[in-house]
N, C-alpha and C positions, 0 to 999 in steps of 0.2 A: 556509396549506395545513395545521392541525393533524391528528394522526392519523397523518402519515407519519413514517417513520425518519427519524433524519439520516443514519444511515451503512448501507448493505448491503454484502454481502460474497456473493461466490461462489466457487467453485473449480474448479479444471480440470485434468485430466491430463496431464501432458507426454507426449513419447515414450519418456524413459528412465523413467516410471513414477513420477514423480516429481509434486508437485502444486503449484501455484501460487495465489494468490488475488488475485483483482481486488477492490479496495475503491471504491465510490462513496460519496459525502458530498455531502450536500447543504444548499446556504446559501443567502442573501439573495443575488441578482443583483447589485442596486446597479450597472447600466448596465456588469456585464460580459460576457463572454460566454456565452452559455446552456449549455456544457459546454464541459469543460478537460482533456485526459489528458495524463498524466508517465508516464514510464518511467524510472528512473536509468539515464543512460549511454545511452539508446537513443530519441534523437530519432525516427528512422526507423519505430522501435515505436509508440511514441506517435501519430505523427502516421497511422499506420494503424487504431489504437484509435479516434481523434475521427472517422476517416473511416467507420468500420463502424458506430459511434453515429448519426451522424447520417443516415447512409442509414437503417440499420433504424427511426429515429424516423418516418419518411415515413410508414408505414401505420397509424400511431395516430390514431386518428380527432379525438378531442378533443388543444388545445393550448393550454398553459401555460407562461409565458414568465417567471414571476415569480422562478423559483428558477436559480441555477446548479449544475451537477451536475460535482464533479472526481473524475475516475476514476485510479486507480493500481494497478499492477501490482506485485506483489512480487519476480517473478522474472523473467529474461529467456527467453525459448523460442527453442527454435532458431533458428537464420534462415530454415528455410523451414516452420517451424510454424505453423499457423495453426488448430488447433483449438480455441485460446483465446479466437477470437472469439465464441463462443456466450455465454460465461461475461461478456463486457463487456457484450454487449448486455443480459442478464438481469440483471446487477448495476444498471445506467443505468435498466431497467423497474422494478426491487425499490425502491430508493431513493425514485423518483418513484411509486409506489402502483398502478403499470399492471399488474404482476404480483406476487402475494402469495403466497408460499408456505409452508407450513405447517411446511416441515422446512428446514435446509440445503440447499444446493441445489451439486451437481456437474454442470458441465455440459460437454460437448464440442462442438462442429460448426464450420463455416464456410459461406461461403456465397459467391458470385459474383452475386446477387441480392438482397443484403438490403435494396434500394430496393421490391421488390416482396415484403419478408415473409415470403423462403422461405431455407430452410435447406437447402444444397446437398448436403451431405454430413457426414463426422467420419472421423478417424482412428484414432482410439481404438479399440483390440484388445481389451482386456481390463478392459474398466472394470466395477467393480462393479454389482451389481442395480440399486439405487437412483440410477445415475446415469441422467440427465436427455441422450440422445443424439441430436445432430441427422440428419437425411437421410431419404430416402424411408422406412425403413422404422422409423424415429423420429418427430422432432418434425420433420416435413414444412416446416411453416410456422407463423409466430410466432402468430396466431389460434388456433392449437391449444393453446395454455397458458392459454385465458381460455375456452375451447369455442367459438371464433367459426369461421366459414368463411374458408376463403383469399382474402385482401383484393390478392392479385396482379391479379385480373379490373377492381380499380378504380382501377385505376393506370393511366393514360395518359401516355406516353413520346414524343416525338418527338425528333430530329433536326436539325439543319441544319448548313451547314459554311463556313468563311469562311478566306479566303490569309491564311498566316504569311509574312510577306515582308520577308527580311530581307536581299537581293540575294546571297544565296549558294546553294551546292547545297541546302542545308537546306529552302528556301522549298518550302512545299508547303498542302495544304489541311488543316484540322483540326476536327474538330467539334465541335460544343456540344449536349448531350443535356439536356431538361428535364422530368423527372417529375414529376406533379400527384394529387394525392391529395383526394377533398372532405373538408371538416373538417364536424363534425357541428355547429358550432356557430360564430358569428362573435364576434371579441373578440380582444384584442392588437393589435400594430403587425403591417402587413403585412411590414417587412422580417425581423421576428423568425420567420416563418412558412419564410422561403427560406434553404435549407443547401446550401453551396457549399464540398463538402468539398475539400482539397488544394489551395486558393488561399490566396495570403497575405492579412493582411487587408485592403491597400487593395484589391486586386481582388476580394475578396469585395465589398465597401460599394460598389464599381461596380458589380459584377455586381446586386444588390439595388437599387440605385437605379436602374438602367434598367429592371428588372422591375416596380417598384412605378409608376414615370411612364408605361410602357407600359401596365399594366393600368390605371390610372387612366382613360385614353383610352376602355377598353369599359365601356360600360354595366353597372353593378353587375360589374365585374373582381375590385375589391377582396374582402377578407376573405370566401374561399371555399375555396382551397386549404391546401395544406402542399405546398412543393418542395422539389427537388433539382436544383442544377444540378452537372453535370460537363463537364468537356472533355478531349478526346482528349490536348492535351500541356496541360503546368502550366507550362510556361516560355513566355509569350510578354508581349507590352508593346504598350501603345497601347489604343486604342478603337473598333479598326475590327469586332472581333466584335459589336458590339451588335447590329444588326439581324440577321444571323444567330441571338442570343440570344433577342431578341424575336420572329422567329418563331419558333424551336422552340416557345417558349412559348405563342405562337396557336395551335398545331399542336394542342400537346397539349391545350391548354383549350376545342379544336372551335371556335377562332375564324376559322381559316382552311382552305381546301380542301386535300387532299392533292395535290401533285403526282406526275408518274408515277415520276418519278425524284427527284434529291434536290435542295432547294434550298439556292444557293449563294450567299452575300451578305456584302457589307460595307457598312459606312455605321455613323454614329453621330448622336447627338441631345444637342441642350441643350434639350432642350423635348418627351421623350416623352409628357409629360401629354399634349401638343398631337396627337399622331402624327407629330410632324415628323420626316422623314430629311435628316441634313446631309452632307454628303460629308467624307471622310476623306483622308488625304496619298496617293500615289504611285498614281493612277489607273492608269497606263499599264501598268506591272510589274504591278500586281495584276489588272490587267483579263488580260493574258498569261497570269498564272499561271492563273486561273479557269478559260479556255479551254484552257488544256493539260490541267487533271485533267477538263473537262465531259466525258458522256458523252450519247447519245440519252437524251432523257426528263430529263434535268437542266433546272435552271429557275434562272438568276443574276439576281440584285437586286442593283442599282445607283443609287445617291444622283439622283435629277434633276438634280442641277448637273451630271453629269458626259455628260447625254443629246448633247451636241455633239460628242464627243469618242470617240464609242464605232461607229462607222456600221460599222466593219471587223471588230470584235468581233461585232457582230449578224448579220452576213455569214457568218463563219466559223463562229459557233455553231448556226447553221441550219442550215449543212450536214454538222455532226456530230450534227443531230437535238435540240440543246438550243434554250432560248428565254431572251431576254435582255429585261427589263424596267425602265426606271427610275422610281423611284419617288419621289415628292413626300411621301406620307404613309402610314403602315399602314392597311392597311383590308382589306376584302376583297381577295386578290390572285388 
């Protein structure tokens, strides 16, 4: 990757008028994570930086996983400040050559839709004239950096729900959301194109392996997408989320018909590459939980191995206007 800088910096204004500096350094990846973020004494800030970078990378049409980018921030912003987010995104793009400014950059902006490439707004008030400011009246989307159109329309997003069961008052449904963006060219490992911000490394690996296996089951399902996976809650255990994850991915990629309501699913697999759906633990309490939260139009998907134990669930769901299906394999459901 000759011709690219080894280091890039981007500055941002803080609420008190001082400036912070975001530094991005590029180095050979060598089987390490593709991006790493650090903030001295502020692990939650570093985690948010990592989430922002991973989400914002989704709308980059080209993908290259040969380098690792290490991003640091030299000052700790206030606990509710987010105007530094744009500076982190730009530093990451500058060091990889995605964005090549002609002068030092001072940037302020934040977003709740980084995965769409959109910059929602900014908090800076007295920014200098040369500052790059996010928001509808400034840098509204990241494509504007290089004269491109808003990429949000090319991002397909879908959600599915799965039961979080621990036997307590906190039992609930949790959503998993998959956003996909088409790659200009194929290449690299499929797992590298799937970002899972917010989960630990073990959970990230489980998510990536499930998606790669399930996509292998589709004709030409591999090598076509950049993907971001998000969960409504981060603290969960086990693998009963896998079927919901796979269904959300298939919906986002146009491989399934959209239901009238939600898809609520539980199931796992040791052979997603063959499309097989295996049962998970706690059939009765999970079925009761899904039924309790189901509404008209929802579609409940369960492993085929549970078919003999859910007659009451099927009837009760029908009375609420929901439907139930036991599936042995994924496909057009």
